Backbone as CSV, one residue per row, in Angstrom:
resi,resn,N_x,N_y,N_z,CA_x,CA_y,CA_z,C_x,C_y,C_z
1,MET,-97.565,275.813,32.669,-96.233,276.182,32.247,-95.024,274.960,31.808
2,SER,-94.598,275.185,30.442,-94.222,273.974,29.679,-93.196,273.798,30.112
3,PHE,-92.407,272.388,30.724,-91.072,272.239,31.053,-90.373,272.033,30.164
4,GLU,-90.707,272.319,28.773,-89.560,271.982,27.744,-89.849,273.168,26.847
5,VAL,-90.220,274.133,27.361,-89.965,275.644,26.443,-88.311,275.844,26.096
6,THR,-87.670,275.385,27.033,-85.923,275.901,26.558,-85.302,275.129,25.694
7,THR,-86.022,273.877,24.942,-85.955,273.204,23.792,-86.295,274.592,22.425
8,ALA,-86.846,275.378,22.819,-86.805,276.796,21.978,-86.035,277.646,21.962
9,PHE,-85.420,277.794,22.900,-84.323,278.572,23.077,-83.469,279.176,21.990
10,ARG,-83.028,280.144,21.822,-82.091,280.515,20.899,-80.676,281.165,20.975
11,LYS,-79.424,280.691,20.583,-78.525,281.002,20.819,-77.888,281.767,19.692
12,GLU,-77.616,283.021,20.228,-77.288,284.166,19.290,-75.591,284.575,19.528
13,TYR,-74.937,284.958,18.187,-73.357,284.938,17.950,-73.144,286.171,17.352
14,SER,-72.332,286.996,17.660,-71.826,287.901,16.729,-71.508,287.959,15.688
15,ASP,-71.970,288.872,14.427,-71.862,288.718,13.371,-70.427,289.099,12.619
16,SER,-69.486,289.144,13.705,-68.001,289.706,13.481,-67.248,288.985,14.489
17,PHE,-65.621,289.118,14.292,-64.838,288.603,15.067,-64.031,290.007,15.851
18,LEU,-63.502,289.442,17.073,-63.443,290.494,18.003,-61.831,289.500,18.028
19,ILE,-60.887,291.013,17.478,-59.129,290.735,18.078,-58.739,290.644,19.782
20,ALA,-58.267,289.306,19.973,-57.666,289.376,21.490,-56.589,290.271,21.593
21,TYR,-56.682,290.699,22.872,-55.799,291.766,23.160,-54.348,291.110,22.899
22,GLN,-53.246,291.999,22.272,-52.349,291.831,21.339,-51.420,292.754,21.044
23,GLN,-50.281,292.930,21.008,-49.593,294.029,20.376,-49.840,293.849,19.085
24,MET,-50.108,295.106,18.540,-50.305,295.109,16.946,-49.095,295.854,16.241
25,GLU,-47.992,296.473,16.824,-47.626,297.103,16.090,-45.685,297.328,16.289
26,SER,-45.630,297.346,16.047,-43.983,297.278,16.692,-43.536,298.669,17.378
27,LYS,-43.287,298.387,18.841,-42.908,299.628,19.378,-41.559,300.218,19.516
28,LEU,-40.692,299.293,18.732,-39.218,299.697,18.905,-38.633,300.083,17.420
29,ARG,-39.829,300.303,16.480,-38.982,300.393,14.898,-38.938,301.907,14.952
30,SER,-40.278,302.731,15.799,-39.069,303.901,15.597,-38.372,304.790,16.524
31,ALA,-37.612,303.867,17.353,-36.655,304.116,18.223,-35.322,303.701,18.092
32,VAL,-34.976,303.315,16.878,-33.837,302.986,16.187,-33.535,303.232,14.664
33,ARG,-32.279,303.305,14.225,-32.150,303.896,12.739,-32.656,302.976,12.043
34,ILE,-32.946,303.251,10.740,-33.713,302.083,9.714,-33.410,302.549,8.214
35,GLU,-32.666,301.433,7.721,-32.103,301.784,6.550,-32.605,300.566,5.636
36,THR,-32.243,300.196,4.198,-32.656,299.650,3.412,-31.361,298.559,2.955
37,GLN,-31.583,297.272,2.877,-30.562,296.377,2.366,-31.479,295.429,1.386
38,ASN,-30.533,295.187,0.412,-30.553,294.282,-0.945,-30.085,293.239,-0.797
39,SER,-29.566,292.954,0.030,-28.395,291.800,-0.070,-28.738,290.834,1.324
40,GLU,-28.407,289.417,1.363,-28.164,288.586,2.171,-27.325,289.513,3.494
41,GLU,-26.201,290.606,3.413,-25.504,290.951,4.032,-25.180,292.205,3.980
42,LYS,-25.327,292.725,4.674,-24.571,294.556,4.551,-23.717,294.950,5.745
43,PHE,-22.776,295.681,5.206,-21.723,295.702,6.023,-22.045,297.766,6.484
44,TRP,-21.651,298.253,7.680,-21.703,299.546,7.872,-20.493,300.047,8.938
45,ASP,-19.554,300.849,7.855,-18.168,301.008,8.353,-18.141,302.564,9.222
46,PHE,-17.440,302.450,10.145,-17.356,303.557,10.711,-15.617,304.169,10.618
47,ILE,-16.065,305.140,10.860,-14.328,305.816,11.028,-14.033,306.417,12.628
48,GLY,-12.984,306.136,13.078,-12.722,305.901,15.255,-12.007,307.457,14.931
49,ARG,-12.018,307.723,16.650,-11.553,308.994,17.166,-9.849,308.756,16.943
50,THR,-9.459,310.099,16.655,-7.846,310.385,16.659,-7.451,311.690,17.479
51,THR,-6.413,311.597,17.647,-5.658,312.724,18.548,-4.584,313.483,17.445
52,ALA,-4.558,314.895,17.837,-4.383,315.660,16.981,-2.752,315.896,17.831
53,ILE,-2.021,316.484,16.690,-0.563,316.755,17.511,-0.473,317.675,18.039
54,LYS,0.096,318.125,18.974,0.331,319.556,19.620,1.292,319.995,19.582
55,ASN,2.071,321.247,18.874,2.789,321.731,18.778,4.339,321.187,18.302
56,ARG,3.816,320.779,16.604,5.249,319.987,16.239,6.183,320.962,15.907
57,PRO,7.533,320.552,15.829,8.632,321.308,15.794,8.222,321.852,14.602
58,ARG,9.329,322.768,14.716,9.645,323.656,13.615,10.292,323.392,12.337
59,GLY,10.066,323.392,11.293,10.876,322.607,10.096,10.878,320.540,9.869
60,SER,9.982,320.412,10.878,9.857,318.705,11.219,8.928,318.161,9.775
61,LYS,9.039,316.707,9.686,8.316,315.948,8.798,7.176,316.067,9.037
62,THR,6.431,315.994,8.236,5.068,315.891,8.833,4.915,314.465,9.039
63,GLN,4.154,314.847,10.460,3.447,313.004,10.809,2.462,312.731,10.558
64,HIS,2.157,311.525,10.419,0.840,311.360,9.868,0.168,310.123,10.618
65,ILE,-1.806,310.580,11.081,-1.954,309.720,11.994,-3.096,308.213,11.265
66,SER,-2.481,307.599,11.815,-3.665,306.471,11.005,-4.846,306.232,11.664
67,THR,-5.930,306.715,11.069,-7.361,306.825,10.907,-7.806,305.224,11.598
68,PRO,-8.798,305.032,12.913,-9.219,303.568,12.883,-10.444,303.511,12.367
69,HIS,-10.549,302.511,11.495,-11.943,301.883,10.154,-12.181,300.495,11.180
70,THR,-13.746,300.326,11.686,-14.159,299.834,12.075,-15.469,299.336,11.183
71,ARG,-16.272,298.167,11.344,-17.418,297.799,10.941,-18.127,297.057,11.392
72,ARG,-19.299,296.851,10.727,-20.564,296.017,12.008,-21.410,295.248,10.190
73,ARG,-21.755,294.537,10.684,-22.146,293.382,9.773,-23.877,293.286,10.178
74,CYS,-24.931,293.194,9.289,-26.513,292.773,9.671,-26.564,291.732,8.464
75,THR,-27.590,290.751,8.887,-27.698,289.821,8.058,-29.383,289.566,8.149
76,LEU,-29.584,289.299,6.874,-31.238,289.631,7.173,-31.817,288.260,7.307
77,ASN,-33.105,288.188,8.265,-33.666,286.767,8.334,-35.518,287.136,8.032
78,SER,-35.717,286.541,7.072,-36.965,286.299,6.901,-38.465,285.637,7.615
79,TYR,-39.129,286.903,7.927,-40.316,285.920,8.778,-41.234,286.142,7.832
80,THR,-42.259,284.810,8.102,-43.371,284.667,7.201,-44.792,283.665,7.970
81,TRP,-45.993,284.667,7.630,-46.901,283.997,8.659,-48.251,283.648,7.524
82,SER,-48.581,282.550,7.218,-49.979,282.342,6.255,-51.210,281.538,7.378
83,ASP,-52.545,281.603,7.115,-53.217,280.508,7.643,-54.519,280.474,6.237
84,THR,-55.107,279.529,6.356,-56.273,279.399,4.895,-57.709,279.232,5.767
85,THR,-58.813,279.153,5.277,-60.067,279.093,5.607,-60.402,278.494,3.924
86,SER,-61.502,277.618,4.201,-62.580,276.935,3.035,-63.423,278.124,3.056
87,SER,-64.092,277.869,1.952,-65.296,278.701,1.619,-66.622,277.643,2.689
88,LEU,-66.297,276.663,2.943,-67.084,275.729,4.085,-66.869,276.155,5.081
89,ASP,-65.932,276.960,5.318,-65.553,276.883,6.805,-66.299,278.281,7.309
90,VAL,-66.590,279.190,6.255,-67.319,280.459,5.846,-68.884,280.071,6.007
91,ILE,-69.182,279.509,5.439,-70.312,279.348,5.268,-70.896,278.668,6.892
92,GLN,-70.197,277.722,7.320,-70.551,277.335,8.904,-70.346,278.357,9.944
93,MET,-69.215,278.992,9.741,-69.346,280.346,10.599,-70.509,281.126,10.546
94,MET,-70.685,281.479,8.916,-71.519,282.559,8.627,-70.702,283.895,8.843
95,LYS,-69.263,284.007,8.869,-68.652,285.343,8.827,-67.118,284.693,8.176
96,ASP,-67.037,285.935,7.208,-65.472,285.309,6.857,-63.839,286.173,8.013
97,PRO,-63.702,285.019,8.177,-61.966,285.804,8.889,-60.983,285.982,8.524
98,ASN,-60.892,286.063,7.231,-59.564,286.430,6.494,-59.121,287.675,6.880
99,SER,-59.524,288.787,7.074,-59.075,290.124,6.940,-58.827,289.999,8.449
100,ASP,-59.729,289.447,9.527,-58.859,289.256,10.876,-57.817,288.585,11.047
101,TYR,-57.659,287.446,9.930,-56.426,286.601,10.449,-54.964,287.293,9.707
102,LEU,-55.659,288.521,8.703,-54.534,288.587,8.445,-54.088,289.834,9.377
103,LYS,-54.921,290.445,10.190,-54.597,291.455,11.411,-53.336,290.848,11.957
104,VAL,-54.228,289.696,12.448,-53.415,289.093,13.711,-51.825,288.572,13.310
105,GLY,-51.994,288.339,11.804,-50.426,287.690,10.846,-49.426,289.175,10.896
106,VAL,-50.151,290.388,10.503,-49.391,291.348,10.325,-48.703,291.471,11.966
107,ALA,-49.463,291.432,12.844,-49.367,291.845,13.839,-48.064,291.002,14.787
108,ALA,-47.873,289.811,14.234,-47.062,288.578,14.552,-45.726,289.148,13.907
109,LEU,-45.769,289.851,12.570,-44.587,290.211,11.936,-43.877,291.409,12.592
110,MET,-44.687,292.456,13.138,-44.324,293.389,13.807,-44.135,293.211,14.753
111,ARG,-44.412,292.296,16.058,-43.421,291.913,16.961,-42.049,291.438,16.791
112,GLY,-42.149,290.475,15.633,-40.841,290.339,15.381,-40.180,290.945,14.963
113,MET,-40.055,291.856,14.715,-39.417,293.328,14.650,-38.855,293.486,15.803
114,ASP,-39.867,293.769,16.862,-39.120,294.145,18.312,-38.150,292.850,19.032
115,GLU,-38.930,291.937,18.968,-38.023,290.673,19.274,-37.000,290.386,18.480
116,GLU,-36.352,290.836,16.965,-34.943,291.155,16.506,-34.265,292.110,17.014
117,ILE,-35.016,293.090,16.912,-33.983,294.442,17.867,-33.630,294.360,18.816
118,LEU,-34.250,293.718,20.100,-33.926,293.297,21.551,-32.875,291.946,21.212
119,ALA,-33.167,291.210,20.445,-32.052,290.176,20.428,-30.582,290.390,20.319
120,ALA,-30.844,291.533,18.936,-29.177,292.114,18.453,-28.892,293.173,19.363
121,ALA,-29.770,293.674,20.386,-29.198,294.789,21.495,-28.236,293.688,22.486
122,GLY,-28.757,292.285,22.911,-27.916,292.125,23.932,-27.143,290.824,23.262
123,GLY,-27.251,290.717,21.923,-26.543,289.480,21.291,-24.983,289.987,21.158
124,THR,-24.475,289.093,20.063,-23.476,289.414,19.419,-23.268,289.890,18.096
125,ALA,-22.458,290.476,17.988,-22.294,291.540,16.529,-20.724,291.230,15.688
126,TYR,-20.793,291.426,14.692,-19.973,290.744,13.634,-19.098,291.735,13.327
127,THR,-17.751,291.811,13.108,-16.815,292.978,12.896,-15.963,292.353,11.897
128,LYS,-14.952,293.233,11.649,-13.419,293.511,10.767,-14.046,293.623,9.446
129,LYS,-13.186,292.928,8.538,-13.368,293.138,7.151,-14.345,292.352,6.925
130,GLU,-14.360,291.048,6.679,-14.634,289.861,6.653,-16.127,290.045,7.373
131,GLY,-16.498,290.613,8.202,-17.645,290.641,9.256,-17.494,288.769,10.331
132,ASP,-16.233,288.607,10.268,-16.601,287.183,10.872,-15.830,286.984,12.309
133,THR,-16.056,288.287,13.146,-14.898,288.439,14.304,-16.356,288.819,15.280
134,ALA,-16.406,287.734,16.239,-17.632,288.218,17.026,-17.172,289.451,17.941
135,MET,-18.031,289.975,18.848,-18.043,291.363,19.258,-19.315,291.007,20.278
136,THR,-19.093,290.717,21.352,-20.221,290.148,22.687,-20.423,291.139,23.136
137,MET,-21.902,291.651,23.507,-22.516,292.495,24.104,-21.336,292.577,25.572
138,THR,-20.840,291.394,26.057,-20.439,291.865,27.415,-19.143,292.310,26.779
139,ASN,-18.357,292.262,25.902,-16.992,293.027,25.231,-17.627,294.146,24.759
140,ASP,-18.509,294.868,24.537,-18.885,295.756,23.448,-19.386,296.714,24.384
141,CYS,-20.219,296.661,25.744,-21.030,297.925,26.292,-20.348,297.581,28.077
142,TYR,-20.768,298.919,28.687,-21.231,299.147,29.813,-22.283,298.296,29.860
143,LYS,-22.491,297.819,31.335,-23.693,297.571,31.863,-23.953,297.701,32.934
144,ILE,-25.347,297.782,33.609,-26.339,298.010,35.067,-26.491,296.669,35.809
145,ASN,-25.592,296.475,36.264,-25.791,295.012,37.573,-27.566,295.375,37.964
146,SER,-27.991,294.302,38.503,-29.517,294.469,39.075,-29.277,295.449,40.207
147,ASP,-28.290,295.053,40.872,-27.884,295.913,42.337,-27.817,297.951,41.996
148,GLY,-27.544,298.033,40.675,-27.180,299.366,40.306,-25.702,300.228,39.980
149,THR,-24.824,298.443,40.568,-23.097,298.750,40.139,-22.753,298.604,38.451
150,VAL,-22.157,299.379,38.154,-21.818,299.053,36.557,-20.462,298.394,36.607
151,ALA,-20.790,297.003,35.613,-19.919,296.589,34.673,-19.423,296.869,33.517
152,ALA,-17.665,297.217,33.486,-17.623,297.823,32.342,-17.660,296.877,31.162
153,PRO,-16.598,297.653,29.770,-16.901,296.477,28.782,-15.571,295.649,29.170
154,GLY,-16.283,294.240,28.522,-14.642,293.012,29.184,-15.303,292.591,30.045
155,VAL,-16.110,293.039,31.207,-16.767,292.594,32.260,-18.539,292.312,32.090
156,ALA,-18.381,290.821,32.731,-19.787,290.636,32.415,-20.484,290.698,33.783
157,PHE,-21.791,290.187,33.812,-23.095,290.950,34.529,-22.520,289.868,36.169
158,THR,-22.986,290.159,37.030,-22.765,289.733,38.348,-24.148,289.460,38.838
159,ASP,-24.382,288.203,39.347,-25.382,287.914,40.212,-25.383,288.595,41.554
160,THR,-26.486,289.712,41.513,-26.629,290.435,42.810,-27.824,290.300,43.412
161,THR,-28.612,291.448,44.369,-29.462,291.377,44.788,-30.257,292.468,43.896
162,GLN,-31.648,291.559,43.191,-32.254,291.871,42.254,-32.730,293.508,42.870
163,THR,-33.301,294.557,42.037,-33.837,295.949,42.471,-34.429,296.059,40.651
164,GLY,-35.593,296.845,40.833,-36.317,297.700,39.171,-35.461,298.694,39.109
165,LEU,-36.088,299.141,38.341,-35.338,300.742,37.612,-35.650,301.793,38.578
166,THR,-34.605,302.650,38.920,-34.388,303.137,39.882,-34.053,304.963,39.296
167,ILE,-33.960,305.803,39.968,-33.790,307.161,38.960,-32.260,307.112,39.286
168,GLU,-31.666,306.278,40.324,-29.860,306.437,40.689,-29.668,305.996,39.234
169,LYS,-30.222,304.571,38.711,-29.953,303.805,37.771,-29.971,304.857,36.325
170,MET,-31.218,305.016,36.259,-31.169,306.102,34.911,-30.089,307.040,35.085
171,ALA,-29.824,307.682,36.020,-28.912,308.891,36.286,-27.147,308.237,35.750
172,LYS,-27.168,307.075,36.343,-25.778,306.709,36.109,-25.894,306.289,34.405
173,ILE,-26.754,305.844,33.967,-27.012,305.348,32.544,-26.535,306.863,31.668
174,GLY,-27.197,307.761,31.886,-26.831,309.146,31.683,-25.730,309.433,31.494
175,GLU,-25.035,309.475,32.705,-23.271,309.786,33.131,-22.643,308.805,32.165
176,LEU,-23.136,307.787,31.838,-21.942,306.846,30.884,-22.059,306.963,29.478
177,MET,-23.286,307.394,29.165,-23.505,307.675,28.077,-22.608,309.506,27.498
178,ASP,-22.730,310.082,28.388,-22.080,311.295,28.681,-20.833,311.383,28.479
179,GLU,-20.553,310.536,29.310,-18.875,310.202,29.225,-18.260,309.735,28.100
180,GLN,-19.065,309.445,26.963,-19.004,308.586,25.892,-19.061,309.396,24.421
181,SER,-19.770,309.979,24.971,-20.257,311.578,23.686,-21.239,311.077,22.761
182,VAL,-22.159,310.108,23.946,-23.326,309.746,23.018,-24.625,310.501,22.849
183,PRO,-24.673,311.403,21.385,-25.686,312.550,21.669,-26.649,312.546,22.515
184,ASP,-27.343,313.518,22.841,-28.304,313.754,24.253,-29.474,313.458,23.659
185,SER,-29.807,313.714,22.277,-31.061,313.560,21.474,-31.366,311.567,21.366
186,GLU,-33.016,311.759,21.467,-32.956,310.112,20.867,-32.661,309.242,21.679
187,ARG,-32.829,309.478,23.128,-32.538,308.154,24.152,-33.559,307.624,24.368
188,TYR,-33.179,306.411,24.848,-34.564,305.352,25.265,-34.031,304.444,25.828
189,ILE,-35.454,304.238,27.201,-35.578,302.884,27.824,-35.954,302.031,27.480
190,ILE,-35.820,300.904,27.077,-36.940,299.608,27.156,-36.809,298.913,28.055
191,CYS,-37.883,298.708,28.358,-38.320,297.764,29.941,-39.545,297.527,30.134
192,ASN,-40.020,296.517,31.033,-41.236,295.986,30.879,-42.467,296.952,31.871
193,PRO,-43.123,296.357,31.962,-44.640,297.718,32.928,-44.166,297.766,34.431
194,TYR,-43.671,296.497,34.999,-43.556,296.830,36.103,-42.648,298.302,36.484
195,GLN,-41.615,298.155,35.472,-40.940,299.757,35.704,-41.241,300.589,35.822
196,LYS,-42.375,300.991,34.999,-43.401,301.915,34.787,-44.014,302.136,36.320
197,TRP,-44.499,301.316,37.071,-45.434,301.456,37.947,-44.305,301.611,39.101
198,LEU,-43.152,301.048,39.233,-42.392,301.323,40.433,-42.046,302.620,40.207
199,LEU,-41.826,303.339,39.026,-41.607,304.771,38.956,-42.550,305.667,39.337
200,LEU,-43.491,305.166,38.827,-44.629,306.546,39.634,-44.882,306.274,41.027
201,GLN,-44.616,305.344,41.629,-44.108,305.518,43.331,-43.552,306.338,44.055
202,ASP,-42.078,307.123,42.832,-41.449,308.013,43.094,-42.027,309.597,43.122
203,THR,-41.804,309.101,44.284,-42.259,311.343,44.174,-41.645,312.338,43.361
204,LYS,-40.112,311.816,43.058,-39.252,312.703,41.761,-39.801,312.650,40.569
205,VAL,-40.595,311.241,40.133,-41.017,311.622,38.986,-41.765,311.616,38.766
206,GLY,-43.054,312.138,39.971,-44.268,312.873,39.669,-44.300,313.939,39.659
207,SER,-43.373,314.481,40.204,-43.416,315.951,40.604,-42.862,317.019,39.468
208,VAL,-43.564,317.958,39.461,-43.532,318.672,38.111,-42.020,319.690,38.199
209,ASP,-41.278,319.653,39.726,-40.373,320.130,39.739,-38.810,319.248,39.248
210,TYR,-39.420,318.114,38.572,-38.564,317.088,38.453,-38.838,317.191,36.464
211,ASN,-40.123,316.682,36.588,-40.237,316.144,35.304,-41.665,317.041,34.867
212,ASN,-41.432,317.707,33.808,-42.280,318.599,33.062,-43.584,318.067,32.279
213,VAL,-43.157,317.108,32.270,-44.648,316.209,31.383,-45.696,315.429,32.604
214,LYS,-45.139,315.737,33.595,-46.380,315.385,34.910,-47.047,314.105,34.653
215,ALA,-45.954,313.045,34.515,-46.682,311.475,34.072,-47.150,311.115,35.517
216,LEU,-47.137,311.578,36.472,-48.006,311.001,37.549,-49.408,310.970,37.122
217,TRP,-50.063,312.788,36.666,-51.040,312.682,36.760,-51.623,312.412,35.693
218,GLN,-50.868,311.539,34.543,-51.579,311.119,33.664,-51.389,309.922,33.749
219,GLY,-51.235,309.012,34.697,-51.130,307.427,35.079,-50.141,306.866,34.101
220,GLU,-48.824,307.952,33.392,-47.781,307.016,32.679,-46.470,307.948,32.959
221,VAL,-46.139,307.177,32.211,-44.494,307.679,32.143,-44.275,307.929,30.497
222,ASN,-43.759,308.951,30.183,-43.368,309.200,28.991,-42.018,309.792,29.189
223,THR,-41.330,310.747,29.378,-39.916,310.784,29.131,-39.449,311.216,30.148
224,PHE,-38.216,311.323,30.796,-37.644,311.752,32.306,-36.192,311.297,32.061
225,MET,-35.436,312.357,32.702,-34.110,312.799,32.236,-33.678,312.460,31.224
226,ASN,-34.310,312.987,30.320,-33.951,313.059,28.930,-34.133,311.479,27.774
227,PHE,-34.727,310.940,28.611,-35.001,308.982,28.071,-36.705,309.292,27.735
228,THR,-37.004,308.631,26.657,-38.348,308.410,26.492,-38.368,306.726,26.685
229,PHE,-39.438,306.474,27.729,-39.785,305.268,27.948,-40.598,304.458,26.755
230,ILE,-40.328,303.232,26.401,-40.872,302.179,25.656,-40.884,301.013,26.542
231,PHE,-42.245,300.632,26.972,-42.457,299.490,27.833,-43.224,298.112,26.968
232,LEU,-42.633,297.286,27.159,-43.168,296.063,26.229,-43.067,294.816,27.300
233,PRO,-44.066,293.963,26.939,-44.665,292.711,28.044,-43.193,292.021,28.224
234,THR,-43.405,291.804,29.940,-42.208,290.477,30.211,-41.677,289.986,29.081
235,GLU,-42.679,289.115,28.942,-42.585,287.838,27.738,-41.182,287.830,26.649
236,ARG,-41.226,289.452,26.507,-39.829,289.938,25.302,-38.906,289.957,25.968
237,PHE,-38.924,289.654,26.880,-37.265,289.929,27.820,-36.733,288.872,27.613
238,THR,-35.378,288.548,27.873,-34.719,287.650,28.314,-34.001,287.317,29.737
239,TYR,-34.344,286.630,30.568,-33.698,286.171,31.801,-31.719,286.472,31.653
240,ASN,-31.495,286.785,32.521,-30.113,286.946,32.464,-29.648,285.402,32.652
241,ALA,-28.423,285.239,31.987,-27.910,283.651,32.088,-27.025,283.781,33.558
242,THR,-26.341,284.808,33.971,-25.610,284.821,35.082,-26.417,285.338,36.765
243,ASP,-27.542,286.178,36.626,-28.541,286.873,37.084,-29.521,286.473,37.006
244,THR,-29.940,285.245,37.394,-30.887,284.521,36.782,-32.428,285.102,37.157
245,ALA,-32.770,285.928,37.967,-33.863,286.574,38.507,-33.994,287.672,38.152
246,ALA,-33.148,288.134,36.889,-33.322,289.609,36.391,-33.449,289.468,34.876
247,ILE,-34.229,290.253,34.455,-34.484,290.422,32.815,-33.911,291.343,32.305
248,GLU,-32.981,291.345,31.050,-31.729,292.098,30.244,-33.053,293.246,29.876
249,CYS,-33.106,294.082,30.615,-33.769,295.754,29.609,-32.583,296.583,28.791
250,TYR,-33.072,297.213,28.018,-31.559,298.668,27.372,-31.757,299.746,27.762
251,ALA,-31.062,300.669,27.566,-31.093,301.876,27.018,-30.252,302.197,26.257
252,TRP,-31.013,302.638,25.503,-30.000,303.160,23.787,-30.406,304.504,23.112
253,GLN,-28.912,304.906,22.236,-29.482,306.205,21.742,-29.693,305.658,20.145
254,ARG,-30.740,306.081,19.585,-31.258,305.756,18.411,-30.295,305.318,17.158
255,ASP,-29.249,306.514,17.268,-28.110,305.512,15.971,-27.175,304.734,16.558
256,SER,-27.724,303.953,17.681,-26.593,302.941,18.145,-26.983,301.565,17.727
257,MET,-28.803,301.507,17.449,-29.342,300.352,17.029,-29.738,300.326,15.690
258,LEU,-29.602,299.429,14.966,-30.265,299.333,13.843,-31.352,298.135,13.081
259,LEU,-32.123,298.668,12.410,-32.939,297.804,11.870,-33.256,297.900,10.309
260,SER,-32.431,296.894,9.705,-32.322,296.926,8.513,-33.612,296.328,7.672
261,MET,-34.033,296.892,6.771,-35.320,296.541,5.812,-34.466,296.026,4.559
262,GLY,-34.771,294.438,4.216,-34.778,294.426,3.447,-36.109,293.983,2.217
263,LYS,-37.151,294.003,3.149,-38.475,293.932,2.542,-39.597,294.385,3.596
264,ASP,-40.012,295.205,3.829,-41.293,295.625,4.270,-42.471,294.796,4.592
265,VAL,-43.369,294.749,5.510,-44.508,293.907,5.583,-45.042,293.768,4.282
266,THR,-45.339,292.984,3.362,-46.467,292.628,2.726,-47.083,291.648,2.847
267,THR,-48.407,292.099,2.455,-49.536,290.799,2.598,-50.421,290.609,1.064
268,LYS,-50.955,289.348,0.946,-51.744,288.684,-0.275,-52.887,287.726,0.657
269,VAL,-53.829,287.743,-0.091,-55.252,286.908,0.121,-55.748,286.307,-1.566
270,ASP,-55.204,284.984,-1.533,-55.284,284.404,-2.512,-56.070,283.090,-2.480
271,ASN,-56.592,282.722,-3.834,-57.212,281.182,-3.359,-55.943,280.169,-4.010
272,LEU,-55.980,279.043,-3.428,-55.060,277.771,-3.541,-55.640,276.837,-4.638
273,PRO,-55.317,276.559,-5.662,-56.141,275.642,-6.756,-55.757,274.559,-6.031
274,ASP,-54.946,274.218,-5.565,-54.426,272.811,-5.411,-54.481,272.645,-3.926
275,GLU,-55.539,273.598,-3.013,-56.055,273.181,-1.758,-57.302,273.441,-1.617
276,ASN,-57.664,272.901,-2.614,-59.735,273.298,-2.886,-60.084,274.442,-2.848
277,TYR,-59.041,275.668,-3.747,-59.243,276.796,-3.286,-60.023,277.577,-2.350
278,ASP,-59.130,277.004,-1.242,-59.419,277.711,-0.328,-58.546,278.886,0.023
279,VAL,-58.800,279.619,0.757,-58.520,281.235,0.846,-57.355,281.416,1.722
280,GLN,-56.233,281.538,1.446,-55.002,281.750,2.038,-54.608,283.621,2.507
281,ALA,-54.848,283.988,3.703,-54.317,285.008,4.169,-52.625,284.821,4.506
282,PHE,-52.062,285.518,3.961,-50.318,285.426,4.028,-49.469,287.244,4.061
283,ALA,-48.561,286.687,4.713,-47.993,288.029,5.108,-46.302,287.443,5.290
284,GLU,-45.410,288.560,4.794,-43.908,288.270,5.034,-43.279,289.470,5.130
285,ALA,-42.162,289.215,5.478,-40.838,290.101,5.825,-39.895,290.216,5.728
286,PHE,-38.638,290.685,5.510,-37.369,290.288,5.621,-36.611,291.766,6.103
287,TYR,-36.130,291.073,7.454,-35.375,292.570,8.240,-34.316,291.791,9.433
288,GLY,-33.432,292.534,9.505,-32.299,292.169,10.503,-32.307,293.274,10.928
289,SER,-31.260,293.022,12.497,-31.293,294.009,13.180,-29.864,293.971,13.698
290,VAL,-28.840,295.183,14.166,-27.615,294.832,14.561,-27.198,295.926,15.776
291,ARG,-26.290,295.524,16.446,-25.902,296.764,17.381,-24.642,297.430,17.007
292,LEU,-25.072,298.868,16.372,-23.732,299.571,15.318,-23.073,299.894,16.609
293,ARG,-23.249,300.439,17.759,-22.505,301.484,18.248,-22.391,300.650,19.763
294,GLY,-21.420,300.291,20.317,-21.737,299.748,21.491,-22.170,300.165,22.671
295,GLU,-20.941,301.465,22.610,-21.137,302.886,23.324,-21.947,303.435,23.552
296,GLY,-23.288,303.371,22.622,-24.287,303.954,22.885,-25.511,303.058,23.384
297,VAL,-25.339,301.589,23.827,-26.246,300.751,24.120,-25.805,300.531,25.525
298,ILE,-27.013,300.195,26.693,-26.397,300.111,28.194,-27.413,298.901,28.326
299,PRO,-27.456,297.743,28.655,-27.806,296.857,28.813,-27.935,296.819,30.707
300,ILE,-29.082,296.540,31.005,-29.556,296.835,32.465,-30.225,295.606,33.214
301,ASN,-29.771,294.872,34.048,-30.342,293.835,34.252,-31.475,294.449,35.553
302,LEU,-32.822,294.010,35.270,-33.915,294.286,36.440,-34.884,293.412,36.621
303,LEU,-35.293,293.988,38.302,-35.937,293.066,38.745,-37.415,292.801,37.777
304,PRO,-38.142,291.662,37.534,-39.111,291.860,36.552,-40.301,292.405,37.357
305,THR,-40.715,292.017,38.328,-41.700,292.271,39.087,-41.236,292.016,40.584
306,ALA,-42.358,292.415,41.300,-42.401,292.820,42.820,-42.416,290.958,43.436
């Protein structure tokens, strides 16, 4: 037997690329209001709530009501992605990666939409005539502390015992939205995967007496208590500045959050004459997000994992 036969062994490689596991589409785009924007900044104007006069005196002079007006400003941000390959690279790899490069580039822009929306949900919105007055999340929204207690607008999150998402917290969120006349339809809870598996251990979620979706049987939670769940990787969420062991998740009604599109995702594949005619895969988008209605957005501090 030859002891040098291993020299003749061959190595074989796939003739295409496999894309590593990653989020390829925006999960939040369908859960927010979408409008177009053709300028760097755009304002959305709101007419507020008034009270009617009861039993006006006979013959009295007409009393006029001052109807309140508010507005929110949205600013666009540009997102770009590009990578290049040389024809020499393609020869040496014996396969062309450009189409797959473009796929992961578009995926990065799609994830950017989710990051933009989450940042706006917990960030500072800008109001007043010129859009130069800051409205923080603390002052704009009701909040659920990690222990399930409520922090009213103007009251910051507190450092409490961290717990995950529970039915009791969801009930409180629903109550807060109902009290502020937030529409029943298209309510969402956006949180990390740990909350899903935590809820699946609750017999009430899996019971058909509580939930027609039979989520426990399917191994997933879809809708519960009139909320649709969207689960994103934990890395998408920010740890709270005060309750540092908890991540900031959110409940919102669709029209309370805005994704404003200046330019949707577009792609190009071109040769670059000034770079030895390397092939460039390019993708870009121009979008922004803002919390439109604070009463319809409820931040929730949650324990991110067991």
